[in-house]
NUTORKOL-970686 format. One record per residue: residue number from 1; residue in one letter; x, y, z of N, C-alpha, C in turn. Coordinates in pm, 1 decimal, always signed. Layout:
N
num residuo nu nv nw cau cav caw cu cv cw
NUM a X Y Z X Y Z X Y Z
...
This chain:
148
num residuo nu nv nw cau cav caw cu cv cw
1 m +13502.2 -4695.9 -1841.1 +13450.9 -4621.9 -1951.2 +13486.7 -4713.1 -2105.3
2 t +13474.2 -4728.5 -2180.6 +13509.0 -4772.9 -2303.5 +13618.5 -4646.3 -2377.8
3 a +13723.0 -4691.6 -2421.9 +13803.2 -4567.4 -2511.3 +13700.4 -4557.5 -2623.3
4 a +13688.7 -4407.1 -2711.5 +13591.0 -4386.5 -2817.1 +13639.9 -4468.3 -2917.2
5 p +13577.8 -4518.1 -3013.7 +13611.8 -4568.4 -3122.8 +13702.7 -4514.4 -3249.6
6 s +13813.4 -4590.5 -3327.9 +13851.3 -4476.9 -3386.7 +13759.6 -4496.2 -3533.1
7 r +13693.9 -4404.4 -3577.3 +13657.6 -4452.3 -3686.3 +13757.3 -4502.0 -3819.9
8 d +13914.2 -4499.4 -3833.9 +14016.0 -4535.5 -3918.1 +13989.6 -4671.2 -3911.9
9 a +13948.9 -4738.2 -3789.5 +13969.8 -4860.8 -3722.0 +13807.4 -4975.8 -3835.8
10 f +13716.1 -4880.6 -3922.8 +13625.9 -4932.7 -3982.1 +13664.1 -4880.7 -4084.6
11 r +13616.0 -5024.0 -4240.3 +13651.3 -5004.7 -4341.1 +13464.7 -4961.9 -4392.1
12 f +13397.8 -4986.0 -4288.1 +13241.0 -4989.8 -4371.8 +13195.7 -4856.7 -4276.3
13 l +13084.0 -4795.3 -4330.4 +13041.7 -4642.0 -4235.7 +12912.6 -4666.0 -4314.6
14 h +12803.3 -4587.8 -4246.2 +12671.6 -4616.3 -4268.1 +12602.7 -4482.8 -4233.4
15 p +12566.9 -4419.3 -4370.6 +12543.5 -4288.7 -4289.9 +12394.8 -4309.0 -4256.6
16 l +12315.0 -4207.9 -4147.9 +12192.7 -4238.6 -4120.8 +12177.6 -4067.2 -4006.7
17 r +12046.3 -4060.0 -4058.6 +12000.6 -3872.3 -4020.9 +11925.6 -3917.6 -3910.0
18 v +11899.8 -3879.4 -3798.0 +11808.5 -3888.1 -3696.4 +11679.9 -3861.7 -3683.9
19 r +11575.2 -3911.4 -3701.9 +11462.1 -3878.2 -3765.8 +11367.0 -3821.3 -3591.1
20 w +11248.9 -3716.9 -3630.4 +11160.9 -3715.4 -3500.2 +11128.4 -3799.0 -3411.0
21 a +11100.1 -3923.5 -3521.1 +11053.8 -3997.1 -3400.7 +11074.5 -4106.4 -3331.7
22 e +11239.6 -4059.3 -3334.7 +11342.7 -4078.3 -3242.3 +11403.1 -4018.9 -3134.5
23 v +11331.7 -3933.9 -3095.8 +11404.2 -3858.1 -2992.0 +11251.3 -3787.5 -2894.7
24 d +11353.7 -3795.3 -2740.1 +11258.5 -3787.6 -2653.2 +11267.0 -3638.7 -2627.4
25 p +11169.2 -3582.2 -2552.4 +11110.4 -3454.6 -2566.4 +11220.1 -3326.3 -2573.9
26 q +11348.8 -3366.1 -2518.6 +11453.6 -3275.6 -2522.0 +11556.4 -3321.7 -2635.3
27 s +11548.4 -3342.2 -2806.8 +11567.2 -3311.8 -2863.2 +11661.1 -3465.2 -2891.5
28 i +11715.8 -3585.0 -2783.3 +11801.3 -3668.3 -2776.2 +11766.3 -3791.9 -2832.0
29 v +11802.4 -3885.1 -2893.5 +11772.0 -3989.7 -2944.3 +11791.4 -4063.1 -2791.8
30 f +11630.4 -4144.9 -2798.9 +11652.5 -4243.1 -2740.9 +11704.2 -4351.4 -2694.2
31 n +11738.4 -4458.2 -2636.7 +11838.6 -4575.6 -2623.5 +11798.8 -4656.7 -2694.1
32 g +11664.8 -4694.7 -2699.4 +11629.2 -4795.7 -2758.6 +11680.7 -4840.2 -2916.7
33 h +11700.1 -4680.4 -2968.2 +11673.3 -4684.9 -3119.5 +11830.9 -4724.8 -3160.0
34 y +11914.3 -4715.6 -3089.3 +12076.3 -4728.4 -3102.4 +12076.1 -4878.5 -3178.7
35 l +11979.2 -4969.0 -3096.9 +12027.4 -5109.4 -3150.0 +11956.8 -5130.3 -3325.4
36 t +11833.2 -5034.0 -3300.8 +11752.1 -5034.9 -3425.3 +11918.5 -4985.2 -3541.5
37 y +11957.4 -4894.9 -3471.2 +12108.1 -4833.3 -3589.2 +12179.2 -4903.3 -3622.9
38 a +12220.8 -5025.4 -3480.1 +12324.9 -5134.5 -3540.1 +12261.9 -5257.9 -3630.2
39 d +12116.3 -5239.9 -3640.4 +12064.5 -5372.3 -3731.7 +12042.3 -5316.9 -3773.6
40 v +12032.2 -5206.6 -3887.1 +12038.0 -5168.3 -4004.2 +12168.0 -5139.5 -4025.7
41 a +12280.1 -5088.9 -3975.2 +12402.7 -5111.8 -4035.5 +12485.0 -5229.6 -4011.7
42 i +12412.4 -5354.1 -3956.7 +12476.3 -5463.7 -3998.3 +12396.2 -5524.9 -4141.9
43 t +12304.7 -5504.6 -4134.4 +12255.2 -5517.1 -4262.9 +12285.7 -5478.1 -4390.3
44 e +12328.3 -5345.7 -4464.1 +12391.1 -5253.7 -4471.7 +12533.7 -5363.9 -4526.6
45 y +12552.8 -5363.6 -4395.8 +12725.4 -5470.2 -4435.2 +12770.2 -5557.9 -4479.3
46 f +12638.7 -5655.4 -4447.0 +12590.7 -5786.0 -4481.7 +12582.1 -5738.1 -4675.4
47 r +12503.5 -5645.2 -4667.7 +12507.1 -5583.7 -4844.0 +12615.2 -5565.1 -4897.4
48 a +12738.3 -5486.6 -4834.0 +12820.9 -5451.1 -4902.6 +12924.1 -5594.0 -4895.9
49 l +12874.1 -5715.4 -4836.7 +12993.4 -5839.6 -4848.3 +12908.3 -5906.8 -4929.0
50 d +12826.7 -5858.2 -5016.7 +12782.9 -5865.5 -5127.2 +12663.2 -6048.1 -5090.7
51 i +12626.8 -6012.2 -4950.4 +12584.3 -6132.8 -4896.6 +12402.8 -6069.3 -4859.1
52 a +12315.7 -6149.7 -4946.2 +12139.9 -6125.9 -4935.7 +12148.4 -6164.7 -4777.0
53 y +12136.3 -6077.5 -4683.3 +12026.0 -6121.1 -4550.9 +11860.8 -6078.1 -4564.7
54 p +11817.5 -6188.0 -4511.1 +11860.0 -6338.4 -4445.2 +11851.5 -6427.8 -4518.4
55 a +11804.7 -6399.0 -4679.1 +11848.1 -6499.4 -4733.1 +11947.1 -6622.8 -4738.3
56 d +12035.1 -6567.5 -4775.4 +12214.4 -6633.7 -4832.2 +12264.9 -6652.8 -4675.8
57 l +12223.6 -6611.9 -4575.3 +12257.9 -6691.8 -4426.3 +12155.2 -6802.2 -4381.2
58 s +12031.6 -6832.9 -4450.6 +11964.5 -6909.2 -4409.2 +11998.6 -7053.9 -4539.2
59 r +12089.1 -7020.4 -4627.4 +12022.1 -7101.8 -4745.5 +12037.7 -7268.9 -4723.8
60 d +12126.7 -7271.4 -4615.3 +12174.9 -7390.8 -4544.9 +12125.0 -7491.7 -4426.9
61 g +11996.4 -7383.1 -4416.5 +11901.3 -7466.0 -4336.7 +11955.5 -7379.3 -4171.5
62 g +12048.7 -7302.4 -4221.5 +12087.6 -7214.0 -4031.5 +12023.5 -7094.2 -4075.7
63 d +12042.5 -7060.2 -3936.5 +11972.9 -6936.2 -3891.5 +12076.6 -6857.0 -3788.6
64 f +12040.8 -6688.5 -3810.7 +12153.7 -6603.6 -3719.9 +12100.4 -6600.7 -3594.6
65 f +12089.7 -6579.3 -3463.7 +12080.9 -6547.6 -3332.6 +12119.1 -6472.1 -3263.3
66 a +12121.6 -6315.3 -3231.4 +12150.6 -6235.8 -3133.2 +12170.8 -6239.8 -2973.0
67 i +12274.4 -6252.0 -2959.3 +12293.5 -6333.8 -2842.9 +12351.0 -6254.5 -2690.2
68 k +12384.4 -6132.6 -2754.2 +12468.8 -6079.4 -2653.9 +12482.9 -5900.8 -2729.9
69 t +12415.7 -5819.9 -2728.1 +12429.0 -5661.6 -2732.4 +12504.8 -5578.0 -2598.9
70 v +12592.4 -5490.9 -2643.1 +12652.2 -5397.2 -2551.5 +12698.3 -5252.0 -2616.1
71 l +12623.7 -5191.2 -2583.3 +12641.1 -5049.2 -2608.1 +12656.2 -4931.8 -2507.2
72 e +12798.9 -4869.4 -2541.8 +12829.8 -4723.8 -2414.5 +12793.8 -4688.8 -2519.7
73 y +12709.6 -4547.4 -2433.1 +12714.2 -4408.5 -2459.0 +12802.6 -4292.7 -2431.7
74 l +12868.7 -4238.0 -2550.3 +12974.6 -4164.9 -2468.7 +12947.8 -4004.3 -2489.2
75 a +12817.2 -3976.0 -2609.2 +12746.8 -3858.5 -2578.3 +12581.6 -3882.4 -2733.4
76 p +12575.8 -3779.5 -2658.6 +12385.5 -3777.5 -2713.3 +12362.4 -3761.0 -2874.9
77 a +12329.4 -3807.1 -2968.3 +12268.1 -3802.2 -3043.9 +12121.7 -3721.9 -3034.8
78 r +12132.0 -3636.9 -3134.4 +12010.9 -3526.3 -3163.1 +11934.7 -3552.5 -3257.1
79 f +11796.9 -3516.4 -3285.2 +11729.6 -3507.2 -3430.1 +11797.3 -3420.5 -3491.4
80 d +11798.0 -3436.5 -3590.8 +11888.0 -3426.4 -3689.5 +12008.0 -3420.4 -3781.3
81 d +12054.6 -3504.3 -3669.8 +12177.8 -3504.9 -3678.5 +12243.2 -3622.8 -3796.4
82 l +12328.0 -3597.6 -3852.2 +12387.3 -3725.4 -3972.4 +12471.2 -3811.7 -3898.4
83 l +12466.2 -3925.4 -3890.3 +12531.9 -4008.6 -3779.3 +12599.1 -4112.2 -3905.8
84 e +12729.8 -4137.3 -3884.7 +12804.9 -4240.7 -3905.5 +12785.6 -4356.2 -3826.3
85 i +12756.2 -4512.0 -3864.3 +12799.5 -4597.5 -3786.2 +12863.9 -4681.0 -3872.0
86 g +12946.1 -4705.4 -3790.4 +13072.9 -4840.7 -3867.2 +13029.8 -4922.4 -3786.6
87 v +13069.4 -5030.3 -3874.8 +13078.3 -5255.1 -3849.3 +13196.2 -5264.8 -3904.8
88 r +13245.8 -5365.6 -3799.5 +13307.5 -5463.8 -3855.4 +13316.4 -5554.4 -3783.5
89 i +13402.6 -5650.7 -3794.9 +13341.9 -5784.2 -3751.1 +13484.9 -5805.5 -3650.6
90 g +13431.8 -5869.6 -3524.5 +13563.0 -5833.4 -3450.0 +13598.7 -5924.0 -3391.9
91 r +13539.6 -6051.6 -3456.4 +13591.5 -6237.6 -3420.3 +13490.0 -6304.6 -3435.9
92 l +13534.3 -6398.1 -3535.2 +13479.2 -6463.2 -3554.4 +13502.9 -6656.2 -3517.7
93 g +13401.9 -6681.1 -3481.1 +13414.0 -6810.9 -3301.5 +13382.7 -6940.9 -3418.3
94 r +13386.0 -7050.9 -3343.8 +13314.0 -7151.1 -3450.9 +13212.6 -7156.2 -3523.2
95 s +13090.8 -7094.9 -3395.4 +12959.7 -7115.8 -3418.8 +12902.7 -6900.0 -3469.4
96 s +12965.0 -6867.5 -3412.2 +12928.6 -6731.1 -3390.7 +13030.1 -6628.5 -3471.3
97 l +12975.9 -6470.3 -3441.4 +13074.4 -6397.9 -3515.2 +13075.7 -6290.8 -3452.0
98 s +13132.4 -6197.4 -3327.0 +13133.3 -6056.6 -3289.6 +13111.7 -5916.3 -3374.5
99 f +13006.7 -5801.9 -3417.0 +13032.0 -5685.1 -3477.7 +13052.8 -5616.7 -3359.2
100 n +13230.5 -5523.1 -3414.8 +13250.6 -5382.4 -3351.2 +13155.7 -5294.0 -3417.3
101 l +13104.2 -5211.4 -3301.9 +13053.9 -5091.4 -3357.0 +13107.7 -4961.9 -3316.7
102 g +13068.6 -4843.3 -3404.5 +13081.9 -4740.7 -3353.4 +12980.1 -4580.4 -3457.3
103 i +12957.4 -4501.0 -3380.4 +12825.5 -4447.9 -3398.7 +12927.6 -4293.6 -3369.1
104 w +12923.9 -4213.9 -3485.1 +12958.2 -4085.5 -3519.4 +12854.4 -3983.2 -3539.3
105 r +12888.4 -3878.2 -3489.0 +12840.2 -3780.3 -3565.4 +12954.2 -3643.1 -3633.9
106 g +12940.7 -3653.5 -3730.7 +13117.2 -3600.6 -3773.1 +13192.3 -3674.8 -3702.2
107 n +13356.5 -3621.0 -3624.1 +13405.2 -3621.3 -3549.7 +13421.8 -3701.2 -3425.7
108 e +13305.5 -3638.2 -3365.2 +13290.7 -3696.9 -3253.6 +13182.2 -3851.1 -3202.4
109 a +13290.1 -3908.8 -3132.6 +13245.5 -4062.1 -3127.6 +13099.9 -4022.8 -3029.3
110 l +12945.3 -4100.2 -3061.9 +12862.2 -4081.7 -2959.4 +12856.2 -4240.2 -2887.4
111 t +12913.5 -4335.3 -2971.2 +12846.3 -4478.4 -2906.4 +12940.9 -4573.3 -2975.9
112 a +12975.8 -4689.1 -2915.5 +13091.5 -4777.2 -2851.5 +12996.3 -4922.9 -2834.9
113 g +13010.1 -4992.4 -2923.0 +12912.6 -5173.7 -2918.4 +12959.0 -5245.6 -2971.0
114 e +12953.9 -5371.5 -2959.0 +12938.1 -5513.2 -2982.6 +12805.0 -5596.6 -2943.9
115 v +12776.0 -5644.0 -3124.2 +12665.7 -5717.4 -3089.6 +12704.4 -5850.1 -3122.8
116 i +12699.4 -5981.9 -3061.5 +12722.2 -6131.7 -3105.7 +12597.0 -6236.2 -3137.1
117 y +12638.7 -6217.6 -3266.6 +12519.5 -6357.6 -3295.0 +12597.2 -6495.7 -3318.4
118 v +12468.9 -6571.8 -3282.1 +12518.8 -6727.6 -3305.7 +12438.5 -6823.6 -3412.4
119 h +12554.5 -6893.0 -3508.2 +12469.4 -6961.6 -3578.9 +12401.3 -7093.5 -3592.9
120 a +12349.3 -7135.0 -3593.4 +12248.9 -7219.2 -3545.4 +12158.7 -7275.3 -3653.4
121 d +12128.4 -7432.9 -3654.6 +12058.5 -7505.7 -3675.3 +11904.2 -7435.5 -3718.0
122 s +11819.4 -7391.7 -3748.0 +11691.2 -7317.9 -3753.2 +11607.5 -7396.8 -3697.1
123 a +11623.1 -7471.3 -3713.7 +11498.8 -7570.0 -3659.7 +11527.1 -7594.9 -3490.2
124 s +11635.5 -7669.9 -3441.9 +11646.4 -7733.2 -3337.9 +11699.9 -7593.3 -3237.4
125 r +11763.4 -7457.9 -3301.0 +11832.3 -7374.4 -3262.1 +11965.0 -7424.8 -3147.8
126 s +11984.1 -7546.4 -3192.4 +12175.3 -7570.6 -3159.6 +12243.9 -7547.7 -3266.5
127 s +12371.8 -7514.9 -3192.1 +12463.9 -7423.0 -3270.5 +12531.8 -7483.6 -3364.0
128 r +12549.2 -7414.5 -3506.4 +12614.7 -7526.2 -3587.7 +12782.1 -7427.5 -3648.0
129 p +12829.8 -7458.9 -3695.8 +12966.8 -7411.0 -3744.3 +12938.0 -7297.6 -3851.4
130 l +13041.3 -7187.8 -3823.1 +12983.5 -7072.2 -3948.4 +13024.2 -7151.2 -4050.3
131 p +12919.0 -7117.0 -4171.6 +12939.3 -7162.3 -4280.4 +13105.5 -7090.3 -4380.5
132 q +13176.5 -7177.9 -4426.0 +13335.8 -7118.5 -4479.4 +13332.9 -6970.0 -4581.3
133 w +13210.4 -7011.2 -4685.4 +13158.1 -6903.4 -4748.6 +13136.3 -6767.0 -4698.1
134 l +13096.2 -6820.4 -4574.7 +13113.3 -6661.8 -4495.0 +13215.1 -6606.1 -4453.2
135 r +13329.2 -6668.4 -4385.3 +13423.2 -6659.0 -4312.2 +13529.3 -6596.3 -4417.6
136 d +13508.6 -6683.2 -4570.3 +13608.7 -6619.2 -4683.6 +13554.9 -6450.1 -4732.7
137 k +13396.3 -6490.2 -4758.2 +13358.9 -6304.7 -4732.5 +13411.0 -6201.7 -4674.4
138 v +13425.5 -6233.6 -4521.6 +13454.0 -6142.1 -4451.1 +13613.6 -6130.6 -4462.0
139 r +13710.0 -6255.8 -4467.1 +13830.8 -6230.4 -4511.5 +13874.7 -6115.8 -4608.2
140 d +13783.9 -6170.0 -4714.7 +13807.8 -6073.9 -4866.4 +13806.8 -5962.5 -4841.5
141 y +13657.1 -5933.2 -4745.7 +13598.2 -5774.6 -4792.6 +13728.4 -5705.5 -4691.7
142 e +13753.9 -5748.1 -4511.1 +13804.4 -5678.4 -4396.0 +13984.4 -5669.6 -4455.3
143 h +14034.4 -5758.7 -4547.7 +14098.1 -5782.5 -4593.1 +14237.5 -5824.7 -4488.6
144 c +14141.9 -5883.3 -4371.7 +14245.8 -5956.6 -4276.3 +14153.3 -6106.4 -4236.2
145 a +14228.0 -6157.2 -4155.3 +14143.0 -6257.0 -4066.9 +14098.5 -6208.8 -3925.8
146 p +13962.8 -6201.7 -3901.5 +13921.5 -6119.9 -3752.4 +13984.1 -6271.5 -3652.8
147 e +14001.1 -6220.9 -3544.5 +14043.2 -6282.2 -3396.6 +13946.7 -6423.8 -3439.5
148 e +14023.1 -6515.0 -3426.3 +13890.9 -6637.2 -3453.1 +13926.0 -6669.0 -3292.5
């Protein structure tokens, strides 16, 4: 089992309240909705970096494709819980970037995860190096150089 993520490791946190449509008959969030929560938080992370998603990310003819998602459920979220979703860049590769995720209810860690995107030519879908401007924005925002 993965260790619960530390909220202190995340500069960016996005609040989200669990809606009725996201829970099963036991009022527990259906597992597929956590990927939606991750997607919403990643979009808001880009906004915090002053990146218009997807317009800025595709301006050079490139696009981002999710190639891997891993979520570990540590405890269930329930209807009307106020969650905080943490996002940070875990790794900047040549053509890929890895987001580390954490979801909390108050001080309780509910979910740990990772989403990996690859940057590719939008027509051929062949990988392309990450744009330097994106690397610079991540480093400036995170105040560090994510593992490369």
